[in-house]
Every structure is written in C-alpha cells, then in structure tokens.
C-alpha positions in Angstrom: 72.0 -55.8 -32.2 72.8 -59.4 -31.4 73.1 -60.2 -27.6 75.5 -62.9 -26.6 74.9 -63.8 -22.9 78.2 -65.8 -22.5 80.2 -62.8 -23.5 78.4 -60.6 -21.1 79.2 -62.8 -18.2 82.8 -63.1 -19.3 83.4 -59.3 -19.5 81.7 -58.7 -16.1 83.9 -61.3 -14.4 87.3 -60.2 -15.6 87.6 -57.1 -13.4 85.9 -58.2 -10.2 88.2 -58.0 -7.1 88.1 -59.0 -3.4 87.3 -56.5 -0.7 86.8 -56.6 3.1 83.8 -58.3 4.5 81.1 -55.7 5.5 80.7 -55.0 9.2 77.1 -54.8 10.5 75.5 -52.7 13.2 72.3 -51.1 14.5 71.5 -47.6 15.5 68.4 -46.9 17.5 66.7 -43.5 17.2 64.6 -42.6 20.2 61.1 -41.1 19.7 61.5 -40.6 16.0 58.8 -38.3 14.7 57.5 -38.9 11.1 56.2 -36.3 8.8 52.7 -37.8 9.3 52.9 -36.7 13.0 53.2 -40.4 14.1 56.1 -41.4 16.4 58.0 -44.5 17.3 59.6 -44.9 20.7 62.5 -46.7 19.1 63.3 -46.8 15.4 66.0 -49.3 14.5 68.3 -48.4 11.6 70.5 -51.3 10.4 73.7 -50.6 8.4 76.9 -52.1 7.1 80.3 -50.5 6.7 83.3 -51.4 4.7 86.7 -49.9 5.4 87.8 -47.6 8.2 86.7 -44.0 8.8 89.4 -41.4 8.7 89.3 -37.8 10.1 91.6 -34.8 9.8 93.2 -32.9 12.6 90.0 -30.9 13.1 87.9 -34.0 13.4 86.3 -33.8 10.0 85.6 -37.1 8.2 87.6 -37.2 5.0 86.8 -40.6 3.3 83.2 -41.5 4.1 80.9 -42.6 1.2 77.2 -43.1 1.6 75.5 -45.6 -0.8 71.7 -46.0 -0.7 69.7 -48.8 -2.1 66.5 -49.1 -4.1 62.9 -49.9 -3.3 62.4 -53.2 -1.4 66.2 -53.7 -1.4 68.8 -53.3 1.3 72.4 -52.3 1.7 73.4 -56.0 1.7 73.3 -56.0 -2.2 76.2 -53.5 -2.4 78.4 -56.0 -0.5 78.0 -58.6 -3.3 80.5 -59.2 -6.0 78.4 -57.8 -8.8 78.5 -54.4 -7.2 81.3 -54.3 -4.6 83.5 -56.4 -6.7 83.9 -53.6 -9.2 84.2 -50.7 -6.8 85.6 -51.7 -3.4 88.7 -53.8 -4.3 92.3 -52.7 -4.3 92.9 -50.1 -7.0 89.2 -49.7 -7.8 87.3 -46.4 -7.7 86.1 -46.8 -4.0 89.1 -48.9 -2.8 88.2 -50.0 0.8 91.8 -49.3 1.9 91.1 -45.6 1.1 87.4 -45.1 1.6 84.8 -45.8 4.4 81.6 -47.1 2.8 78.3 -46.7 4.7 75.5 -49.0 3.4 72.3 -48.4 5.3 69.0 -50.2 5.2 66.4 -47.5 4.8 63.3 -47.3 7.0 60.9 -50.2 6.0 63.7 -52.2 4.4 66.2 -54.9 5.2 66.9 -55.2 8.9 65.7 -51.7 9.8 62.4 -51.1 11.4 59.5 -52.1 9.1 55.8 -53.1 9.2 56.5 -56.8 9.1 58.4 -56.6 12.4 55.1 -56.7 14.2 53.2 -53.5 13.8 51.9 -54.4 10.3 49.6 -51.6 9.0 50.0 -49.8 12.3 53.6 -48.9 11.4 53.9 -45.2 10.7 53.3 -44.3 7.1 56.8 -43.1 6.3 57.9 -41.0 3.3 61.1 -40.3 1.5 61.5 -37.3 3.7 61.5 -39.5 6.8 63.9 -42.0 5.2 66.4 -39.4 4.4 66.2 -37.7 7.8 66.7 -41.1 9.5 69.7 -41.8 7.3 71.2 -38.4 8.2 70.8 -39.2 11.9 72.4 -42.6 11.4 75.4 -41.0 9.6 75.9 -38.1 11.9 74.8 -39.3 15.3 75.2 -43.0 15.0 78.5 -43.1 13.0 80.0 -39.7 13.9 80.4 -38.7 10.3 80.2 -34.9 9.7 81.3 -34.9 6.1 80.9 -37.2 3.1 83.3 -37.6 0.3 80.5 -39.0 -1.9 76.8 -39.6 -1.7 75.4 -42.0 -4.2 72.4 -44.3 -4.6 70.5 -46.6 -7.0 66.8 -46.0 -8.0 65.1 -45.0 -4.7 68.5 -44.4 -3.3 69.2 -42.2 -6.3 66.1 -40.1 -5.5 67.4 -39.9 -1.9 70.7 -38.7 -3.3 69.0 -35.6 -4.8 67.4 -34.9 -1.5 70.7 -35.2 0.4 72.2 -32.7 -2.0 69.5 -30.1 -1.3 69.0 -30.6 2.4 72.7 -30.7 3.4 74.5 -29.0 0.5 77.7 -28.3 2.3 78.1 -31.8 3.7 79.4 -33.7 0.7 82.0 -33.3 -2.0 80.2 -35.2 -4.8 76.8 -36.8 -5.7 75.9 -39.6 -8.0 72.3 -40.6 -8.5 71.9 -43.7 -10.6 68.5 -44.3 -12.4 66.3 -41.5 -11.3 64.7 -38.2 -12.2 64.7 -35.0 -9.9 61.0 -34.3 -10.3 57.9 -35.6 -8.6 56.8 -39.1 -9.7 54.1 -38.8 -12.3 53.0 -40.4 -15.6 53.5 -44.1 -16.0 55.9 -44.3 -13.1 53.2 -43.1 -10.7 50.6 -45.3 -12.4 52.7 -48.4 -11.9 53.2 -47.5 -8.2 49.4 -47.0 -7.9 48.9 -50.5 -9.4 51.2 -52.0 -6.8 49.4 -50.3 -4.0 45.9 -51.0 -5.3 46.7 -54.7 -5.9 47.6 -55.2 -2.3 45.0 -52.9 -0.6 42.0 -54.3 -2.6 42.9 -57.9 -2.1 40.5 -59.4 0.5 43.3 -61.7 1.7 45.2 -58.5 2.8 42.8 -58.1 5.7 43.8 -54.6 6.4 47.4 -55.7 6.8 46.7 -58.6 9.2 47.2 -61.4 6.6 48.8 -64.6 7.7 50.2 -65.8 4.3 51.5 -64.3 1.1 48.5 -62.7 -0.7 47.3 -62.8 -4.3 47.6 -59.0 -4.2 51.3 -59.4 -3.6 51.5 -61.7 -6.6 49.8 -59.2 -8.8 52.0 -56.4 -7.5 55.1 -58.5 -8.5 53.8 -58.8 -12.0 53.7 -55.0 -12.2 57.1 -54.7 -10.6 58.7 -57.1 -13.1 57.7 -55.0 -16.1 58.6 -51.8 -14.2 62.2 -52.6 -13.6 63.3 -54.8 -16.6 63.5 -54.1 -20.4 62.3 -56.0 -23.5 65.9 -56.8 -24.6 66.8 -58.2 -21.2 63.6 -60.2 -21.0 64.1 -61.8 -24.4 67.8 -62.5 -23.6 66.8 -64.2 -20.4 64.0 -66.2 -22.0 64.4 -66.6 -25.8 61.9 -69.4 -26.2 58.2 -69.9 -25.2 59.0 -72.5 -22.6 61.9 -70.6 -21.1 59.8 -67.5 -20.8 57.1 -69.5 -18.8 59.7 -71.0 -16.5 61.6 -67.7 -16.0 58.6 -65.7 -14.8 57.2 -68.5 -12.7 60.5 -69.0 -10.9 61.2 -65.3 -10.5 57.7 -64.7 -9.0 58.0 -67.7 -6.7 61.4 -66.5 -5.4 60.2 -62.9 -4.8 57.1 -64.1 -3.0 59.3 -66.0 -0.5 61.3 -62.9 0.4 58.9 -60.0 0.1 56.1 -59.0 2.5 52.9 -57.4 1.3 52.9 -54.6 4.0 56.6 -53.9 3.5 56.1 -53.6 -0.3 53.0 -51.5 0.1 54.7 -49.0 2.4 57.9 -48.9 0.3 56.0 -47.9 -2.8 53.7 -45.5 -1.2 56.6 -43.7 0.5 57.5 -41.9 -2.7 54.3 -39.8 -2.5 56.1 -36.8 -1.1 59.2 -36.9 -3.4 59.8 -33.8 -5.4 63.3 -32.2 -5.4 62.6 -30.0 -8.4 61.9 -26.7 -6.6 65.3 -26.7 -4.9 67.8 -28.0 -7.5 69.7 -24.7 -7.5 70.7 -25.4 -3.9 72.9 -28.4 -4.8 76.5 -27.2 -4.5 78.6 -30.3 -5.0 79.4 -31.7 -8.4 76.7 -34.1 -9.4 76.7 -36.8 -12.1 73.2 -38.2 -12.9 73.4 -41.5 -14.7 70.5 -43.3 -16.4 70.4 -46.0 -19.1 68.6 -45.7 -22.4 66.5 -48.9 -21.8 65.2 -47.8 -18.4 61.4 -48.3 -18.4 61.1 -46.4 -15.1 63.0 -43.3 -16.3 62.6 -43.4 -20.1 65.0 -40.9 -21.7 62.4 -39.7 -24.3 60.7 -37.7 -21.6 63.6 -35.3 -21.6 63.4 -34.6 -17.9 67.0 -34.8 -17.0 68.2 -32.8 -20.0 65.9 -30.0 -18.8 66.4 -30.2 -15.1 70.2 -30.8 -14.9 70.7 -27.3 -16.3 69.5 -26.0 -12.9 72.2 -27.9 -10.9 75.2 -25.6 -10.7 77.7 -28.4 -11.2 75.5 -31.0 -12.6 76.0 -33.4 -15.6 73.7 -35.9 -17.2 75.1 -39.1 -18.6 72.9 -41.5 -20.6 74.3 -45.0 -21.0 73.3 -46.4 -24.5 71.5 -49.7 -24.9 74.1 -52.5 -25.1 74.5 -56.2 -24.4 75.5 -55.2 -20.9 72.6 -52.9 -19.9 69.8 -54.3 -17.8 67.0 -51.8 -18.0 66.4 -50.1 -14.7 68.7 -52.6 -13.1 71.7 -51.1 -14.9 72.1 -48.9 -11.8 73.7 -51.9 -10.1 76.1 -52.8 -12.9 79.2 -50.6 -12.1 81.2 -52.3 -14.8 79.2 -50.0 -17.1 79.5 -46.7 -15.3 82.5 -46.9 -12.9 84.6 -44.7 -15.3 82.2 -41.8 -14.6 82.5 -42.4 -10.9 86.3 -42.1 -11.2 85.8 -38.9 -13.2 83.4 -37.5 -10.6 85.8 -38.1 -7.8 88.4 -36.0 -9.6 85.9 -33.2 -10.2 86.1 -30.1 -8.0 
C-alpha cells in the first residue's frame, strides 16, 4: 500500500466543523478514600463541558455524554479540531446543540489532583477503580447527571468505559470503548508498562520521587512509550529518510519531556494494575461497540481477545478498522473521521 500524507490531511480537513468553546470547572471531593486505604482531605477533579445539559420532567438527564481520555492525557484533547471538529459541530454525531459533553481529567492527569502538584511520591497510589469512582462522583454529585446517553473513551478511557458499563449498568444508553481489551493487562502490554515503571524507579536521579529536573529514567520511559502507541507504517510515513527519522524522534522526545512529569507518568502507568473487567462482562446491559484498529501495537488483533470476549456482552459488537493511509496505530482512537459512522449507528441502536 502506498501512503500519501498530503491526501490524508486533505480528507481529514474536509469535514471538520466549528463547535462551542469548552467550559472548564473543578469539583472537589472531600476525604476521598482510595482502594489502597489512603485518603486525601481534598481531591480536585477538573473537567470541561460542551453544550447544555437537558433533563426530562422527572429530572432525568437526557443528553449527557461522558468522554474519557488516555494515559498521560487530559480531556483538553477532545476539545481540539482533530477530535471535536468531527463530532461536536452542527449536524455531526454529537452535535453540541443536542448533546452535553463531559470531558473530565482523570485522577493524576491534566488539572486534576496528581503527584506533581506537591505530594510527589506521597500522593496516594491510585488505581483504575479509584479513577472510575471519582469520575462517577464528578458526574453525579458535581454535575448533577443521573443518566448518560453515551459513555465512551480512548485507550485508558476505553478501559474505563468497560468498567462503567459493569459498575453502573443501568446508567447509560450506549458504550463505545476505543482501542482497548476487556481483560487484565498481560503479555507485551504489561511488559511495556513494567519497562516504563522500572525505567523511572531505578534511575538514581528519580530520588524516590523527589527529583528537581527531568530524569533520564523519564527519557527511557518515553522511548518505550513511543513504540507502544505508534505503528511501523505511521513511523515510516512520518520519517521516510534516515535524517528525518533522527530529527523526528529527537524532537518528539524533547517535546514530551517538557510536558510530562516522571512521577505523574509512573503513577499513571502503574494505575492499570487492578484492571480486569473480564469476570463481569455479562453485567453490561447497554449496547456496546468496541472499536480497535488493525495496526494497534497495544491491542494487536492477532491475540483474538475481543472476538472471544465480546460474545459475553449481551448487546456487544466488535469492529476492527483495517490498516489504511488514515490509521495511526493505537492513536487511531482519536481519529473520529475513521470511526464516526459507527458512533452514529450505535446511537441509533436500542
């Protein structure tokens, strides 16, 4: 297959649309208790919303949509043109004139409470269970939303989507996890996460979390992360010559070092240690479309996990996007131009 970058950019720019500017807010949970037994007197949960919440005569929310981000990301990414420009504009699948989008920053991410705020390695060692529970409290207590038209997420947010469907099966009308698997993290995925953690923890510059500058351990973790979330076709497309490849990875790593914190990254990757929705998949009641891409190195389709596990979800469907000039490996989860037609179909499914 011949990849033509110019054509990719053109096809992705034709359908983007304007949408309202996100509104930001903070919700503080008092005395939040983590699964580890640790507590925080105040846990700050940052969020953004797009659109206006609507309720029926009985006070039930009718148009709320929860969208959850990936590891080391934040809800801010969904408000950018590459994502929101294909979903939130007038006439698009999640038209902001019809829907109320909730874009939270998970614990340890974005502007929510995280190690780098000051506690460093004394910050509670949160897990996915803690993150999902905090999101639920934000949605219900902070925003007064008692029902969700849709729950969806990318990567880590997709894994959280499976957990939402199991823990609160009657709370949503539909679920869409993008780039995930509904089983505990094992195999190469677990090994890569171990490498990220080990690179940081065993770096003398980390100093038990009390470092004062970006560490070499963070640099090594970034090398692991790059190969974890990209694909060979994408990498060659981005850097088709020797010199371009050298410049690309050097610039990418330098940019990431400027925005990522070693403790935050360590906590974020270790948080997946308790993830395993597989025992409870039959409890998911809402229609669920699980979407992965064929070039996803994190969730390689040859493992056959989703083909097997989706059969246990009463209204589940597995969709595998084929390799194309538009796919971006694991990052395909944030390219709605490639999967928005399935979102539209899901929203019509009862």
